[in-house]
Kinemage of the C-alpha trace (Angstrom):
@kinemage 1
@onewidth
@group {chain A} dominant
@subgroup {mainchain}
@vectorlist {calphas} color= white
{ca met a 1} P -6.934 -14.032 -5.273
{ca arg a 2} L -8.601 -10.805 -6.336
{ca phe a 3} L -8.392 -7.567 -4.414
{ca ser a 4} L -9.364 -3.963 -5.129
{ca met a 5} L -7.469 -0.778 -4.314
{ca tyr a 6} L -8.365 2.885 -4.225
{ca ile a 7} L -5.332 5.081 -4.909
{ca pro a 8} L -5.547 8.904 -4.665
{ca asp a 9} L -4.660 10.948 -7.731
{ca asn a 10} L -1.271 12.686 -7.903
{ca leu a 11} L 0.296 10.533 -5.240
{ca glu a 12} L 3.728 12.098 -4.748
{ca arg a 13} L 4.980 10.346 -1.626
{ca pro a 14} L 4.441 6.909 -0.034
{ca ala a 15} L 0.847 6.626 1.136
{ca pro a 16} L -0.551 4.949 4.239
{ca ile a 17} L -2.726 1.921 3.644
{ca leu a 18} L -6.006 0.797 5.193
{ca tyr a 19} L -7.023 -2.821 4.622
{ca his a 20} L -10.708 -3.778 4.592
{ca leu a 21} L -11.705 -7.427 5.069
{ca ser a 22} L -15.156 -8.440 3.866
{ca gly a 23} L -17.653 -10.684 5.616
{ca val a 24} L -19.613 -13.708 4.440
{ca ile a 25} L -23.266 -14.620 4.005
{ca tyr a 26} L -24.762 -16.389 7.022
{ca gly a 27} L -26.819 -19.568 6.852
{ca val a 28} L -24.374 -21.836 4.988
{ca glu a 29} L -24.197 -25.512 5.875
{ca lys a 30} L -21.148 -27.341 7.166
{ca asn a 31} L -20.971 -29.574 4.069
{ca glu a 32} L -20.906 -26.443 1.869
{ca ile a 33} L -18.003 -25.037 3.859
{ca glu a 34} L -16.134 -28.324 3.623
{ca ala a 35} L -16.780 -28.522 -0.126
{ca lys a 36} L -16.026 -24.920 -1.136
{ca gly a 37} L -14.213 -23.206 1.703
{ca leu a 38} L -15.320 -19.895 3.174
{ca ser a 39} L -12.519 -17.654 4.361
{ca tyr a 40} L -12.420 -17.154 8.093
{ca tyr a 41} L -9.023 -15.438 7.843
{ca val a 42} L -7.264 -18.318 9.614
{ca asn a 43} L -4.419 -20.633 8.651
{ca ala a 44} L -6.015 -24.051 8.230
{ca val a 45} L -4.450 -27.096 9.873
{ca lys a 46} L -7.113 -29.656 8.916
{ca lys a 47} L -7.130 -31.538 5.602
{ca pro a 48} L -7.835 -30.763 2.810
{ca trp a 49} L -7.477 -27.054 3.601
{ca asn a 50} L -4.097 -27.172 5.339
{ca lys a 51} L -2.200 -27.439 2.042
{ca asn a 52} L -3.258 -24.159 0.453
{ca tyr a 53} L -5.774 -22.463 2.752
{ca gln a 54} L -3.576 -20.041 4.699
{ca met a 55} L -5.770 -16.943 4.670
{ca phe a 56} L -4.226 -15.266 7.712
{ca ser a 57} L -0.785 -15.455 6.109
{ca tyr a 58} L -2.220 -14.203 2.816
{ca val a 59} L -3.749 -11.108 4.431
{ca asn a 60} L -0.832 -10.336 6.726
{ca glu a 61} L 2.188 -11.357 4.630
{ca glu a 62} L 1.564 -12.188 0.974
{ca leu a 63} L -0.897 -9.415 0.121
{ca pro a 64} L 1.088 -6.611 1.848
{ca asn a 65} L 4.230 -7.753 0.030
{ca ile a 66} L 2.441 -7.629 -3.330
{ca ile a 67} L 1.067 -4.152 -2.625
{ca gln a 68} L 4.390 -2.782 -1.364
{ca glu a 69} L 6.247 -4.110 -4.399
{ca asn a 70} L 3.817 -2.595 -6.902
{ca phe a 71} L 2.513 0.618 -5.325
{ca asn a 72} L 3.955 3.680 -3.602
{ca ile a 73} L 3.064 2.571 -0.071
{ca asp a 74} L 4.474 3.468 3.335
{ca lys a 75} L 4.730 0.074 5.047
{ca asp a 76} L 5.150 1.755 8.438
{ca arg a 77} L 1.676 3.310 8.243
{ca gln a 78} L -0.869 0.501 8.054
{ca ser a 79} L -4.286 -0.024 9.638
{ca ile a 80} L -6.962 -2.675 9.234
{ca met a 81} L -10.753 -2.915 9.413
{ca gly a 82} L -13.510 -5.378 8.506
{ca his a 83} L -17.152 -6.405 8.752
{ca ser a 84} L -18.545 -9.471 10.534
{ca met a 85} L -16.185 -12.338 9.680
{ca gly a 86} L -13.887 -9.660 8.256
{ca gly a 87} L -14.096 -7.841 11.585
{ca his a 88} L -12.917 -11.072 13.188
{ca gly a 89} L -10.049 -11.129 10.679
{ca ala a 90} L -9.119 -7.526 11.427
{ca leu a 91} L -9.079 -8.039 15.192
{ca ile a 92} L -7.009 -11.219 15.133
{ca ser a 93} L -4.602 -9.636 12.630
{ca ala a 94} L -3.933 -6.754 15.015
{ca leu a 95} L -3.735 -8.983 18.086
{ca lys a 96} L -1.419 -11.572 16.540
{ca asn a 97} L 0.876 -8.911 14.998
{ca pro a 98} L 1.594 -6.423 17.821
{ca gly a 99} L 2.641 -3.053 16.440
{ca lys a 100} L 2.042 -3.879 12.784
{ca phe a 101} L -1.176 -1.852 12.505
{ca arg a 102} L -1.572 1.640 13.911
{ca ser a 103} L -5.315 1.148 14.429
{ca val a 104} L -8.036 -1.473 14.001
{ca ser a 105} L -11.786 -1.174 13.581
{ca ala a 106} L -14.704 -3.506 12.963
{ca phe a 107} L -18.378 -3.494 12.060
{ca ala a 108} L -20.283 -6.187 13.979
{ca pro a 109} L -17.261 -8.476 14.305
{ca val a 110} L -17.340 -12.115 15.330
{ca cys a 111} L -15.597 -11.643 18.687
{ca asn a 112} L -15.669 -14.932 20.582
{ca pro a 113} L -16.167 -17.839 18.122
{ca ser a 114} L -14.875 -20.458 20.563
{ca gln a 115} L -17.979 -19.745 22.686
{ca ser a 116} L -20.497 -19.623 19.827
{ca pro a 117} L -21.650 -23.071 18.581
{ca asp a 118} L -22.350 -21.903 15.012
{ca glu a 119} L -19.094 -19.972 14.634
{ca arg a 120} L -17.097 -22.733 16.287
{ca leu a 121} L -18.526 -25.189 13.741
{ca leu a 122} L -17.083 -23.054 10.941
{ca leu a 123} L -13.666 -22.853 12.548
{ca glu a 124} L -13.575 -26.607 13.187
{ca cys a 125} L -13.745 -27.157 9.425
{ca tyr a 126} L -10.276 -25.606 9.170
{ca leu a 127} L -8.763 -26.093 12.619
{ca gly a 128} L -10.191 -29.339 13.952
{ca asp a 129} L -11.890 -29.600 17.344
{ca asp a 130} L -8.972 -28.926 19.693
{ca pro a 131} L -10.123 -26.076 22.012
{ca lys a 132} L -6.635 -24.579 22.433
{ca thr a 133} L -6.114 -24.361 18.661
{ca ile a 134} L -9.457 -22.598 18.192
{ca glu a 135} L -8.719 -20.149 21.027
{ca glu a 136} L -5.579 -19.046 19.165
{ca trp a 137} L -7.938 -17.590 16.517
{ca asp a 138} L -10.403 -16.013 18.944
{ca ser a 139} L -9.994 -12.272 19.596
{ca thr a 140} L -11.586 -12.439 23.056
{ca cys a 141} L -9.064 -15.102 24.101
{ca leu a 142} L -6.168 -13.325 22.388
{ca ile a 143} L -6.775 -9.950 24.000
{ca thr a 144} L -6.403 -11.409 27.495
{ca lys a 145} L -2.763 -12.213 26.604
{ca tyr a 146} L -1.967 -9.117 24.514
{ca lys a 147} L 1.250 -7.325 25.530
{ca gly a 148} L 1.927 -5.051 22.536
{ca pro a 149} L 1.493 -1.305 21.920
{ca glu a 150} L -1.874 0.443 22.032
{ca leu a 151} L -4.341 -1.068 19.560
{ca asn a 152} L -6.621 1.974 18.965
{ca ile a 153} L -9.783 -0.132 18.612
{ca leu a 154} L -13.114 1.137 17.261
{ca ile a 155} L -16.165 -1.159 17.001
{ca his a 156} L -19.763 -0.530 15.960
{ca gln a 157} L -22.624 -3.005 16.209
{ca gly a 158} L -26.345 -2.529 15.612
{ca lys a 159} L -28.703 -3.211 18.509
{ca asn a 160} L -30.999 -5.022 16.062
{ca asp a 161} L -28.239 -7.236 14.661
{ca gln a 162} L -29.835 -10.592 13.915
{ca his a 163} L -26.516 -12.354 14.581
{ca glu a 164} L -25.878 -10.775 17.985
{ca ile a 165} L -25.895 -14.144 19.771
{ca asp a 166} L -23.080 -15.391 17.506
{ca leu a 167} L -20.975 -12.207 17.591
{ca lys a 168} L -20.583 -12.037 21.376
{ca leu a 169} L -19.330 -8.470 21.456
{ca glu a 170} L -20.113 -8.202 25.171
{ca asn a 171} L -17.565 -10.942 25.929
{ca phe a 172} L -14.905 -9.015 24.025
{ca ala a 173} L -15.750 -5.763 25.829
{ca ile a 174} L -15.462 -7.490 29.217
{ca ala a 175} L -12.125 -9.055 28.241
{ca cys a 176} L -10.787 -5.634 27.180
{ca lys a 177} L -11.693 -4.113 30.544
{ca lys a 178} L -10.121 -6.989 32.474
{ca ala a 179} L -6.928 -6.671 30.408
{ca gly a 180} L -6.863 -2.885 30.816
{ca ile a 181} L -7.051 -2.339 27.053
{ca ala a 182} L -8.944 0.723 25.815
{ca ala a 183} L -11.561 0.166 23.115
{ca ser a 184} L -14.333 2.383 21.759
{ca ile a 185} L -17.299 -0.001 21.502
{ca asn a 186} L -20.600 1.431 20.268
{ca leu a 187} L -24.057 -0.181 20.135
{ca glu a 188} L -26.303 1.695 17.716
{ca glu a 189} L -30.089 1.775 18.022
{ca gly a 190} L -32.097 0.728 14.977
{ca tyr a 191} L -29.335 -0.943 12.951
{ca asp a 192} L -28.909 -4.559 11.898
{ca his a 193} L -26.019 -6.454 10.261
{ca gly a 194} L -26.417 -5.199 6.705
{ca phe a 195} L -25.068 -2.706 4.191
{ca tyr a 196} L -27.007 0.308 5.521
{ca phe a 197} L -25.407 -0.219 8.932
{ca ile a 198} L -21.902 -0.289 7.412
{ca ser a 199} L -22.500 2.727 5.174
{ca ser a 200} L -23.926 4.736 8.086
{ca phe a 201} L -20.742 4.495 10.147
{ca met a 202} L -18.041 4.060 7.499
{ca glu a 203} L -17.049 7.730 7.638
{ca gln a 204} L -16.481 7.508 11.385
{ca his a 205} L -14.160 4.568 10.823
{ca phe a 206} L -12.218 6.397 8.113
{ca his a 207} L -11.750 9.364 10.453
{ca his a 208} L -10.688 7.035 13.238
{ca his a 209} L -7.925 5.511 11.126
{ca ser a 210} L -6.869 8.840 9.623
{ca lys a 211} L -5.949 10.055 13.119
{ca phe a 212} L -3.229 7.421 13.249
{ca leu a 213} L -2.267 7.149 9.569
{ca cys a 214} L -2.177 10.732 8.311
{ca asp a 215} L -0.211 13.853 9.177
{ca ser a 216} L -3.450 15.810 9.368
{ca ile a 217} L -7.189 15.100 9.064
């Protein structure tokens, strides 16, 4: 696996770390997924992926261990963010690891894949078609059972996002309110799902995480 890191110059003490999980191109076919694999940041249980395709464990266990062993990192100051499928990965990482991340943010995340036919099809490639198994990797389902410390959630989505019907952000927002969990959820006029949308709000997300990771902003 390849990953990239930005490390500040003259780092004299252990630094906090912010993970960013990337998304994937939409419009792929099921047979392409089954042939090549497209990370959905889950631990696969269905053959042939169950042997080696444990992406949730990679992001939340293997990768942090590698980084902590090789860089001057403060393991007690971690946050996570992502875009689209990566936003899904960021949310489930925070929800399935209470207290591990000080904050979580997402750009147009996939929020309720168990209720989206296209997203569910992707998950079934790795998890099979058991509804309960799929719900264990669905942030909207997970947040209804969350009992950990405050999550410090920030989400942005464009009002012109062409994948809005698949993302189901409204379902996640409703679930947060029912569970009494605070989340800053923002719908932005004139933005779609692409790079310009991410770049327009990236600074806000950095500032959001810095409030919880750094001594001062």
